C-alpha positions in Angstrom: 28.9 5.9 -58.0 28.2 7.9 -54.8 30.6 10.8 -53.9 29.5 10.9 -50.2 32.3 12.1 -48.1 33.7 9.8 -45.4 32.8 12.4 -42.7 29.2 12.3 -43.6 29.1 8.5 -43.6 30.7 8.5 -40.2 28.3 11.0 -38.9 25.3 9.1 -40.1 26.4 5.9 -38.5 27.8 7.5 -35.3 24.4 7.5 -33.3 24.2 8.2 -29.7 22.7 4.6 -29.1 25.8 3.0 -30.9 28.1 5.2 -28.7 26.2 4.1 -25.5 26.5 0.4 -26.5 30.2 0.8 -27.2 30.8 2.5 -23.9 28.9 0.1 -21.8 30.3 -2.9 -23.5 33.9 -1.7 -23.2 33.4 -0.9 -19.6 32.2 -4.3 -18.8 35.1 -5.9 -20.7 37.7 -3.5 -19.2 36.3 -4.2 -15.7 36.4 -7.9 -16.2 40.0 -7.7 -17.4 40.9 -5.5 -14.4 39.6 -8.0 -11.9 41.5 -10.7 -13.7 44.7 -8.8 -13.7 44.7 -7.4 -10.4 43.6 -10.6 -8.7 46.2 -13.0 -10.2 49.2 -11.0 -11.6 51.7 -8.5 -10.2 49.9 -5.7 -11.9 48.1 -3.2 -9.6 45.2 -0.8 -10.3 46.7 2.7 -10.8 43.4 4.7 -10.8 43.2 6.2 -7.3 39.3 6.7 -7.7 38.9 3.0 -8.6 41.1 1.9 -5.8 39.1 3.9 -3.2 35.8 2.6 -4.6 37.0 -1.0 -4.4 38.2 -0.5 -0.9 34.9 1.1 0.2 32.3 -1.0 -1.8 34.2 -4.0 -3.4 34.7 -5.0 -7.0 31.1 -5.9 -7.7 29.9 -2.5 -6.3 32.5 -0.6 -8.2 31.4 -2.4 -11.5 27.8 -1.8 -11.0 28.4 1.8 -10.1 30.4 2.4 -13.3 27.6 1.0 -15.4 24.9 3.0 -13.6 26.9 6.2 -13.9 27.5 5.7 -17.7 23.8 4.9 -18.3 22.9 8.1 -16.3 25.3 10.1 -18.4 23.8 8.8 -21.6 20.4 9.4 -20.5 21.3 13.1 -19.9 22.8 13.1 -23.5 19.6 11.7 -24.9 17.6 14.5 -23.3 20.0 17.0 -24.9 20.0 15.3 -28.2 16.9 17.1 -29.7 18.2 20.6 -28.9 22.0 20.1 -29.0 22.7 17.0 -31.3 26.3 17.8 -31.8 27.0 18.3 -28.2 25.3 15.1 -27.1 27.1 13.1 -29.8 30.5 14.6 -28.9 30.0 13.9 -25.2 28.8 10.3 -25.9 31.9 9.9 -28.2 34.2 11.1 -25.4 32.6 8.7 -22.8 32.9 5.8 -25.4 36.5 6.8 -26.2 37.5 6.6 -22.6 35.9 3.1 -22.2 37.7 1.9 -25.2 41.0 3.4 -24.1 40.6 1.7 -20.7 40.0 -1.6 -22.5 43.1 -1.2 -24.6 45.1 -0.5 -21.5 43.9 -3.7 -19.9 44.4 -5.7 -23.1 48.1 -4.4 -23.2 48.5 -5.4 -19.6 47.2 -8.8 -20.3 49.5 -9.3 -23.3 52.5 -8.2 -21.3 52.0 -10.6 -18.3 49.8 -13.3 -19.8 47.0 -15.1 -18.0 47.8 -15.8 -14.3 48.7 -19.5 -13.6 46.5 -19.6 -10.5 43.5 -18.2 -12.2 40.5 -18.3 -10.1 37.5 -17.9 -12.4 34.9 -17.6 -9.7 35.7 -13.9 -8.8 35.9 -13.0 -12.4 32.7 -14.6 -13.4 30.8 -13.2 -10.4 32.0 -9.7 -11.1 31.4 -9.8 -14.8 28.0 -11.5 -14.3 26.8 -8.8 -11.9 28.0 -6.0 -14.2 26.4 -7.6 -17.3 23.2 -8.1 -15.3 23.2 -4.5 -14.3 23.5 -3.5 -17.9 20.8 -5.8 -19.0 18.4 -4.5 -16.4 19.1 -0.9 -17.5 18.5 -1.7 -21.1 15.4 -3.9 -20.4 13.9 -1.1 -18.3 14.1 1.4 -21.2 12.5 -1.2 -23.5 9.8 -1.9 -20.9 9.0 1.8 -20.5 8.6 2.2 -24.3 6.5 -1.0 -24.4 4.0 0.3 -22.0 3.7 3.6 -23.7 2.3 1.8 -26.8 -1.4 1.4 -27.2 -2.9 -2.0 -26.6 -3.3 -2.4 -30.4 0.3 -1.7 -31.1 1.5 -4.1 -28.4 0.6 -7.1 -30.5 -2.1 -9.7 -30.3 -0.9 -11.5 -27.2 0.5 -8.5 -25.4 4.1 -9.0 -26.8 6.1 -6.7 -28.7 5.2 -6.0 -32.3 7.1 -8.0 -35.0 8.3 -4.8 -36.6 9.7 -2.6 -33.9 9.9 1.0 -34.2 13.0 1.3 -32.0 16.4 2.0 -33.6 19.4 0.2 -32.3 
C-alpha cells in the first residue's frame, strides 16, 4: 500500500497543460452561458470591462479576445515554467480558478431563472462556435509548430504525425 500524500498526488497531476485546458474550456462555457442569459433573460452582465468590450467589439469579438488573452497568459507561464515551476503553476491555477468561478456564477444564474422561453439558438451557436474555433486554431498552431520541428524521419512515413506522440496532454 502506498503512503503518498494527497498533496504530492495533486501536485503531480496539476500540470500547466491541464490548467490551461481547464481555463480555456471554462471560459468558452461561461461565455456561451453569458450570451444565453443576457440575450434572453432579465439578467444583465455586471462586469464593467465585459460590458465595455461587448459595446465596442461585440459578443463574438469579446469571446475571441478572452481566448487569445488566456492563451497568451499561458504561453508566458510556459516560458517561465523551466525556471519558476511553482510560480507558473500557481499563476495558471489562479487563471483556471477564475474561469471556473465565472462558469459557476453563470450556472447559478441559469438555475435561478431557467432557460429563456424565447430562446434564439443562432446567436448562442454563432458566438460559441467562433470561440471554440479560436481555441482550436490556437491549439492546432502549437501542434503544427511542434510537428515541423521534428525531423522527416520522425514525422512518419506519409508525413503524418507519429503513432506514439512525444507530447504530453
